[in-house]
VOROVO-520133 format. One record per atom (N, C-alpha, C): residue number from 1; chain; atom name; y, x, z. Coordinates in pm, 1 decimal, always signed. Layout:
N
NUM	A	CA	Y	X	Z $
...
***
This chain:
116
1	A	N	+8647.0	-3980.4	+2416.2 $
1	A	CA	+8521.0	-3975.6	+2487.7 $
1	A	C	+8424.5	-4073.8	+2421.7 $
2	A	N	+8298.3	-4032.6	+2416.1 $
2	A	CA	+8193.7	-4114.6	+2356.0 $
2	A	C	+8080.2	-4135.0	+2455.3 $
3	A	N	+8016.2	-4249.1	+2444.0 $
3	A	CA	+7901.1	-4282.3	+2527.5 $
3	A	C	+7775.8	-4277.3	+2441.1 $
4	A	N	+7674.1	-4206.7	+2489.5 $
4	A	CA	+7545.2	-4202.2	+2421.3 $
4	A	C	+7445.2	-4283.4	+2501.6 $
5	A	N	+7376.5	-4373.8	+2433.8 $
5	A	CA	+7274.1	-4456.2	+2497.6 $
5	A	C	+7149.2	-4456.0	+2410.3 $
6	A	N	+7039.6	-4500.7	+2467.5 $
6	A	CA	+6917.4	-4515.9	+2388.8 $
6	A	C	+6897.5	-4664.4	+2359.9 $
7	A	N	+6836.6	-4691.1	+2248.5 $
7	A	CA	+6815.0	-4828.6	+2204.1 $
7	A	C	+6677.6	-4834.8	+2137.1 $
8	A	N	+6602.1	-4937.7	+2169.9 $
8	A	CA	+6474.2	-4956.2	+2103.4 $
8	A	C	+6501.7	-5010.5	+1964.1 $
9	A	N	+6438.9	-4946.4	+1866.0 $
9	A	CA	+6462.3	-4980.3	+1725.4 $
9	A	C	+6329.1	-5009.0	+1658.2 $
10	A	N	+6323.6	-5118.7	+1586.4 $
10	A	CA	+6203.1	-5151.3	+1510.7 $
10	A	C	+6210.9	-5085.2	+1374.0 $
11	A	N	+6124.3	-4989.3	+1352.7 $
11	A	CA	+6114.4	-4922.6	+1223.4 $
11	A	C	+6023.6	-5009.0	+1136.7 $
12	A	N	+6085.0	-5089.9	+1052.1 $
12	A	CA	+6008.4	-5185.4	+973.6 $
12	A	C	+5926.1	-5117.9	+864.6 $
13	A	N	+5970.3	-5002.7	+819.4 $
13	A	CA	+5896.1	-4931.4	+716.2 $
13	A	C	+5762.3	-4878.6	+769.9 $
14	A	N	+5766.4	-4818.4	+890.4 $
14	A	CA	+5644.9	-4761.6	+950.2 $
14	A	C	+5577.1	-4855.6	+1049.2 $
15	A	N	+5635.2	-4973.0	+1069.9 $
15	A	CA	+5580.9	-5073.4	+1161.5 $
15	A	C	+5556.5	-5016.3	+1301.6 $
16	A	N	+5664.5	-4957.7	+1357.9 $
16	A	CA	+5654.8	-4906.1	+1493.6 $
16	A	C	+5792.2	-4914.5	+1560.1 $
17	A	N	+5791.8	-4901.4	+1691.6 $
17	A	CA	+5916.1	-4900.2	+1767.5 $
17	A	C	+5954.6	-4756.5	+1797.8 $
18	A	N	+6085.2	-4728.8	+1790.6 $
18	A	CA	+6137.7	-4596.8	+1821.9 $
18	A	C	+6252.9	-4613.5	+1920.2 $
19	A	N	+6271.6	-4514.2	+2004.7 $
19	A	CA	+6388.5	-4510.3	+2092.1 $
19	A	C	+6489.3	-4417.9	+2026.9 $
20	A	N	+6595.3	-4477.5	+1971.0 $
20	A	CA	+6695.9	-4399.0	+1899.5 $
20	A	C	+6820.2	-4384.3	+1985.7 $
21	A	N	+6911.5	-4298.9	+1941.1 $
21	A	CA	+7034.4	-4270.9	+2016.4 $
21	A	C	+7151.0	-4337.8	+1946.0 $
22	A	N	+7229.4	-4410.4	+2025.0 $
22	A	CA	+7343.2	-4486.4	+1974.0 $
22	A	C	+7470.3	-4430.3	+2035.8 $
23	A	N	+7578.0	-4427.6	+1957.4 $
23	A	CA	+7706.4	-4375.8	+2005.6 $
23	A	C	+7811.3	-4486.9	+2000.7 $
24	A	N	+7892.8	-4494.3	+2105.6 $
24	A	CA	+8007.7	-4585.4	+2110.0 $
24	A	C	+8122.8	-4511.3	+2175.6 $
25	A	N	+8244.8	-4541.1	+2137.0 $
25	A	CA	+8289.7	-4625.6	+2026.6 $
25	A	C	+8255.6	-4560.8	+1892.7 $
26	A	N	+8285.8	-4631.3	+1782.8 $
26	A	CA	+8258.5	-4573.4	+1651.0 $
26	A	C	+8321.5	-4434.5	+1639.5 $
27	A	N	+8244.8	-4336.4	+1595.6 $
27	A	CA	+8296.4	-4198.9	+1591.2 $
27	A	C	+8406.0	-4179.9	+1487.4 $
28	A	N	+8503.7	-4096.7	+1523.4 $
28	A	CA	+8611.9	-4062.0	+1431.1 $
28	A	C	+8613.1	-3911.5	+1402.5 $
29	A	N	+8550.5	-3833.4	+1489.7 $
29	A	CA	+8544.0	-3689.2	+1469.1 $
29	A	C	+8451.8	-3660.5	+1349.7 $
30	A	N	+8494.1	-3575.1	+1256.9 $
30	A	CA	+8412.6	-3547.0	+1137.4 $
30	A	C	+8271.2	-3497.9	+1168.7 $
31	A	N	+8254.6	-3419.4	+1274.5 $
31	A	CA	+8121.3	-3368.9	+1310.6 $
31	A	C	+8029.0	-3482.6	+1353.1 $
32	A	N	+8084.8	-3584.5	+1418.8 $
32	A	CA	+8004.2	-3699.2	+1459.9 $
32	A	C	+7981.4	-3795.8	+1344.1 $
33	A	N	+8084.1	-3814.4	+1262.6 $
33	A	CA	+8070.9	-3902.4	+1146.1 $
33	A	C	+7959.1	-3850.6	+1055.4 $
34	A	N	+7945.7	-3719.0	+1047.6 $
34	A	CA	+7845.0	-3657.7	+960.1 $
34	A	C	+7701.6	-3689.0	+1002.4 $
35	A	N	+7680.3	-3721.0	+1131.5 $
35	A	CA	+7543.4	-3745.4	+1179.1 $
35	A	C	+7522.5	-3887.9	+1229.6 $
36	A	N	+7611.5	-3978.9	+1194.0 $
36	A	CA	+7592.5	-4118.3	+1236.3 $
36	A	C	+7586.1	-4209.2	+1114.7 $
37	A	N	+7522.2	-4321.5	+1135.4 $
37	A	CA	+7515.9	-4423.7	+1031.8 $
37	A	C	+7525.7	-4560.2	+1098.5 $
38	A	N	+7589.7	-4651.9	+1031.5 $
38	A	CA	+7604.5	-4787.5	+1083.4 $
38	A	C	+7484.1	-4869.1	+1038.8 $
39	A	N	+7411.6	-4922.7	+1133.8 $
39	A	CA	+7290.9	-5000.4	+1104.0 $
39	A	C	+7300.4	-5137.8	+1168.2 $
40	A	N	+7250.1	-5240.6	+1098.9 $
40	A	CA	+7249.0	-5373.5	+1160.8 $
40	A	C	+7148.6	-5375.7	+1275.8 $
41	A	N	+7186.8	-5444.6	+1382.3 $
41	A	CA	+7096.6	-5458.0	+1498.0 $
41	A	C	+6982.3	-5551.1	+1457.0 $
42	A	N	+6860.7	-5504.6	+1476.0 $
42	A	CA	+6743.0	-5584.5	+1443.3 $
42	A	C	+6692.8	-5648.5	+1571.7 $
43	A	N	+6678.8	-5779.1	+1568.4 $
43	A	CA	+6628.3	-5849.2	+1686.4 $
43	A	C	+6480.4	-5817.4	+1702.9 $
44	A	N	+6443.0	-5768.5	+1820.0 $
44	A	CA	+6306.3	-5724.8	+1843.7 $
44	A	C	+6211.4	-5841.7	+1867.1 $
45	A	N	+6266.1	-5953.4	+1910.0 $
45	A	CA	+6182.7	-6068.8	+1939.8 $
45	A	C	+6258.5	-6195.5	+1901.6 $
46	A	N	+6185.9	-6293.9	+1852.0 $
46	A	CA	+6249.9	-6421.9	+1819.5 $
46	A	C	+6294.9	-6494.0	+1945.8 $
47	A	N	+6241.4	-6452.2	+2059.5 $
47	A	CA	+6278.0	-6515.1	+2186.5 $
47	A	C	+6403.7	-6454.8	+2248.2 $
48	A	N	+6444.4	-6339.2	+2199.5 $
48	A	CA	+6566.4	-6275.8	+2250.2 $
48	A	C	+6683.7	-6319.1	+2164.1 $
49	A	N	+6765.3	-6404.2	+2219.4 $
49	A	CA	+6882.6	-6450.4	+2146.5 $
49	A	C	+7007.8	-6396.8	+2214.8 $
50	A	N	+7111.1	-6366.5	+2138.5 $
50	A	CA	+7234.9	-6316.2	+2198.9 $
50	A	C	+7295.4	-6418.0	+2295.0 $
51	A	N	+7351.0	-6368.5	+2401.0 $
51	A	CA	+7415.5	-6453.7	+2499.7 $
51	A	C	+7565.0	-6462.1	+2470.0 $
52	A	N	+7622.4	-6583.4	+2474.3 $
52	A	CA	+7767.0	-6594.0	+2453.7 $
52	A	C	+7846.4	-6531.5	+2569.3 $
53	A	N	+7782.0	-6513.9	+2683.7 $
53	A	CA	+7850.3	-6455.5	+2799.4 $
53	A	C	+7864.9	-6303.6	+2785.4 $
54	A	N	+7766.2	-6238.6	+2729.8 $
54	A	CA	+7769.4	-6093.7	+2709.3 $
54	A	C	+7720.9	-6064.4	+2568.0 $
55	A	N	+7803.9	-6093.0	+2470.3 $
55	A	CA	+7758.6	-6073.4	+2331.9 $
55	A	C	+7737.7	-5926.1	+2299.6 $
56	A	N	+7645.8	-5900.0	+2208.1 $
56	A	CA	+7619.6	-5763.5	+2162.9 $
56	A	C	+7671.4	-5749.7	+2021.0 $
57	A	N	+7711.9	-5628.1	+1986.7 $
57	A	CA	+7755.6	-5602.5	+1850.0 $
57	A	C	+7639.6	-5626.3	+1754.4 $
58	A	N	+7672.0	-5673.3	+1635.5 $
58	A	CA	+7568.7	-5695.3	+1534.4 $
58	A	C	+7524.9	-5565.4	+1468.8 $
59	A	N	+7605.1	-5460.7	+1484.1 $
59	A	CA	+7573.9	-5331.5	+1423.1 $
59	A	C	+7582.5	-5220.6	+1527.8 $
60	A	N	+7507.8	-5114.7	+1503.2 $
60	A	CA	+7504.6	-5000.2	+1592.9 $
60	A	C	+7534.5	-4873.0	+1514.9 $
61	A	N	+7604.4	-4780.3	+1577.2 $
61	A	CA	+7623.8	-4647.3	+1519.6 $
61	A	C	+7510.8	-4560.4	+1573.1 $
62	A	N	+7413.4	-4536.1	+1487.1 $
62	A	CA	+7292.4	-4463.0	+1523.9 $
62	A	C	+7308.2	-4315.9	+1484.9 $
63	A	N	+7264.3	-4228.2	+1574.8 $
63	A	CA	+7267.7	-4084.4	+1548.0 $
63	A	C	+7148.6	-4048.8	+1458.5 $
64	A	N	+7178.5	-3974.8	+1353.1 $
64	A	CA	+7074.4	-3929.0	+1262.0 $
64	A	C	+7033.1	-3786.6	+1301.1 $
65	A	N	+6915.4	-3747.1	+1260.5 $
65	A	CA	+6863.8	-3614.4	+1290.4 $
65	A	C	+6948.5	-3510.4	+1216.5 $
66	A	N	+7014.9	-3418.8	+1288.1 $
66	A	CA	+7100.1	-3319.4	+1221.6 $
66	A	C	+7023.9	-3228.7	+1124.5 $
67	A	N	+6893.9	-3210.1	+1146.5 $
67	A	CA	+6815.7	-3124.3	+1057.3 $
67	A	C	+6747.2	-3203.1	+945.9 $
68	A	N	+6745.7	-3336.0	+958.1 $
68	A	CA	+6687.8	-3422.7	+855.9 $
68	A	C	+6770.4	-3551.7	+852.0 $
69	A	N	+6883.1	-3551.7	+781.5 $
69	A	CA	+6979.3	-3662.1	+785.9 $
69	A	C	+6927.4	-3797.9	+738.4 $
70	A	N	+6809.0	-3802.5	+679.9 $
70	A	CA	+6752.0	-3930.1	+636.1 $
70	A	C	+6675.2	-3999.9	+748.0 $
71	A	N	+6662.4	-3933.3	+861.6 $
71	A	CA	+6579.5	-3982.1	+970.6 $
71	A	C	+6663.9	-4006.0	+1095.8 $
72	A	N	+6642.4	-4120.1	+1161.5 $
72	A	CA	+6712.0	-4145.9	+1287.4 $
72	A	C	+6660.0	-4049.8	+1393.8 $
73	A	N	+6750.4	-4004.6	+1479.1 $
73	A	CA	+6711.6	-3912.5	+1585.4 $
73	A	C	+6654.1	-3991.0	+1702.7 $
74	A	N	+6532.8	-3956.7	+1741.6 $
74	A	CA	+6469.3	-4023.3	+1855.4 $
74	A	C	+6504.5	-3950.3	+1984.8 $
75	A	N	+6493.6	-4020.5	+2094.8 $
75	A	CA	+6526.8	-3965.0	+2226.0 $
75	A	C	+6445.0	-3839.0	+2253.7 $
76	A	N	+6322.2	-3834.8	+2205.2 $
76	A	CA	+6236.6	-3717.5	+2227.7 $
76	A	C	+6296.1	-3590.8	+2166.7 $
77	A	N	+6386.0	-3605.4	+2069.9 $
77	A	CA	+6446.8	-3490.3	+2002.8 $
77	A	C	+6592.0	-3468.1	+2046.1 $
78	A	N	+6622.4	-3507.7	+2166.7 $
78	A	CA	+6758.1	-3498.1	+2220.3 $
78	A	C	+6812.4	-3355.7	+2217.2 $
79	A	N	+6725.4	-3257.2	+2230.7 $
79	A	CA	+6768.8	-3116.9	+2229.1 $
79	A	C	+6837.5	-3082.6	+2096.3 $
80	A	N	+6792.9	-3141.2	+1986.0 $
80	A	CA	+6858.4	-3118.3	+1856.5 $
80	A	C	+7002.2	-3168.3	+1858.4 $
81	A	N	+7022.8	-3284.4	+1920.8 $
81	A	CA	+7157.8	-3340.3	+1928.1 $
81	A	C	+7247.3	-3254.9	+2016.9 $
82	A	N	+7198.1	-3216.4	+2134.9 $
82	A	CA	+7281.0	-3136.0	+2225.0 $
82	A	C	+7315.0	-3000.5	+2164.2 $
83	A	N	+7223.3	-2943.1	+2090.4 $
83	A	CA	+7249.7	-2816.5	+2020.8 $
83	A	C	+7358.5	-2837.1	+1915.6 $
84	A	N	+7347.1	-2945.3	+1837.6 $
84	A	CA	+7446.9	-2977.5	+1735.2 $
84	A	C	+7584.4	-2999.8	+1800.2 $
85	A	N	+7587.1	-3076.9	+1909.3 $
85	A	CA	+7714.2	-3105.4	+1977.0 $
85	A	C	+7777.5	-2977.1	+2031.5 $
86	A	N	+7697.6	-2890.0	+2091.8 $
86	A	CA	+7749.8	-2763.9	+2145.7 $
86	A	C	+7806.5	-2677.2	+2033.7 $
87	A	N	+7739.4	-2675.6	+1919.5 $
87	A	CA	+7786.8	-2596.8	+1804.7 $
87	A	C	+7916.0	-2652.0	+1745.3 $
88	A	N	+7948.8	-2778.3	+1779.2 $
88	A	CA	+8071.6	-2840.0	+1728.6 $
88	A	C	+8172.7	-2866.9	+1841.3 $
89	A	N	+8162.7	-2786.7	+1947.7 $
89	A	CA	+8259.7	-2785.9	+2058.8 $
89	A	C	+8262.9	-2913.1	+2142.2 $
90	A	N	+8154.0	-2988.7	+2146.3 $
90	A	CA	+8145.1	-3104.0	+2235.5 $
90	A	C	+8080.2	-3060.0	+2365.9 $
91	A	N	+8115.6	-3126.9	+2474.1 $
91	A	CA	+8053.3	-3100.8	+2603.0 $
91	A	C	+8011.9	-3232.2	+2666.2 $
92	A	N	+7911.4	-3225.6	+2750.0 $
92	A	CA	+7870.3	-3342.9	+2826.8 $
92	A	C	+7965.3	-3354.6	+2945.0 $
93	A	N	+8025.5	-3470.6	+2961.4 $
93	A	CA	+8113.6	-3493.8	+3075.3 $
93	A	C	+8025.1	-3532.1	+3193.9 $
94	A	N	+7982.1	-3430.3	+3267.7 $
94	A	CA	+7887.0	-3453.9	+3375.9 $
94	A	C	+7947.0	-3534.2	+3490.7 $
95	A	N	+8077.5	-3519.9	+3515.0 $
95	A	CA	+8140.3	-3594.9	+3624.9 $
95	A	C	+8131.4	-3745.5	+3602.2 $
96	A	N	+8168.8	-3790.3	+3484.6 $
96	A	CA	+8164.6	-3934.4	+3457.1 $
96	A	C	+8020.7	-3981.5	+3444.2 $
97	A	N	+7936.1	-3901.1	+3382.1 $
97	A	CA	+7795.3	-3938.9	+3368.2 $
97	A	C	+7731.4	-3957.0	+3505.0 $
98	A	N	+7751.6	-3862.0	+3596.3 $
98	A	CA	+7696.5	-3872.3	+3732.0 $
98	A	C	+7754.0	-3993.5	+3804.8 $
99	A	N	+7884.8	-4014.8	+3790.1 $
99	A	CA	+7949.2	-4127.4	+3855.9 $
99	A	C	+7885.6	-4259.6	+3810.8 $
100	A	N	+7860.1	-4272.0	+3681.9 $
100	A	CA	+7803.3	-4396.8	+3630.6 $
100	A	C	+7657.6	-4414.5	+3673.0 $
101	A	N	+7583.1	-4304.8	+3684.0 $
101	A	CA	+7444.6	-4315.8	+3730.2 $
101	A	C	+7437.9	-4358.8	+3876.6 $
102	A	N	+7539.0	-4319.2	+3954.7 $
102	A	CA	+7541.7	-4353.8	+4097.0 $
102	A	C	+7610.6	-4487.5	+4123.7 $
103	A	N	+7680.6	-4539.1	+4026.3 $
103	A	CA	+7762.0	-4659.3	+4043.6 $
103	A	C	+7675.9	-4785.6	+4052.6 $
104	A	N	+7734.3	-4887.8	+4114.7 $
104	A	CA	+7670.4	-5020.0	+4116.8 $
104	A	C	+7674.8	-5083.7	+3978.2 $
105	A	N	+7770.1	-5039.5	+3897.6 $
105	A	CA	+7781.1	-5088.6	+3759.9 $
105	A	C	+7689.1	-5001.9	+3674.8 $
106	A	N	+7575.7	-5055.0	+3639.8 $
106	A	CA	+7477.2	-4979.2	+3563.6 $
106	A	C	+7495.2	-5003.3	+3414.3 $
107	A	N	+7512.8	-4896.2	+3340.7 $
107	A	CA	+7519.4	-4904.3	+3195.1 $
107	A	C	+7378.2	-4888.5	+3142.4 $
108	A	N	+7330.8	-4990.1	+3076.3 $
108	A	CA	+7191.6	-4992.5	+3031.5 $
108	A	C	+7161.7	-4876.6	+2935.3 $
109	A	N	+7055.7	-4803.3	+2966.0 $
109	A	CA	+7003.9	-4695.8	+2881.0 $
109	A	C	+7103.1	-4581.7	+2857.9 $
110	A	N	+7189.6	-4558.8	+2953.9 $
110	A	CA	+7288.0	-4450.3	+2941.9 $
110	A	C	+7218.3	-4315.6	+2937.8 $
111	A	N	+7259.7	-4232.8	+2841.7 $
111	A	CA	+7214.4	-4094.1	+2836.0 $
111	A	C	+7322.9	-4006.7	+2896.2 $
112	A	N	+7445.2	-4013.6	+2840.6 $
112	A	CA	+7556.2	-3935.7	+2893.8 $
112	A	C	+7685.1	-3972.8	+2820.4 $
113	A	N	+7793.9	-3913.5	+2868.6 $
113	A	CA	+7923.4	-3923.4	+2802.3 $
113	A	C	+7955.5	-3784.5	+2746.1 $
114	A	N	+8015.7	-3780.7	+2627.6 $
114	A	CA	+8051.4	-3651.6	+2567.5 $
114	A	C	+8200.0	-3651.8	+2534.0 $
115	A	N	+8259.4	-3532.3	+2536.6 $
115	A	CA	+8399.5	-3514.8	+2502.2 $
115	A	C	+8414.2	-3388.3	+2419.8 $
116	A	N	+8530.9	-3375.3	+2357.5 $
116	A	CA	+8558.6	-3255.7	+2278.9 $
116	A	C	+8684.0	-3190.5	+2332.4 $
***
């Protein structure tokens, strides 16, 4: 099972912020490996420092655009990802996704959970 979340990403080349899609744990399925890339986490602000109580990974597995593999997939293009996942026999685990949305334990920026 994989968790998809959104993450604000600073595109330093175009000098803008994008909301990209991140997958955890690191993908092992070949269809997912084909559309992910490991990127270092860029600190968005000098005032945001990692907390030793809840440390964040230094790197993120970012989903790339299945139709343009050189480009990170933004949340606005989520339909491309769901189409790609459906074509590769993945499904959204709606039971766990709904449970987490209703839970007191909130997963920040959760999109959904997927399984194969």
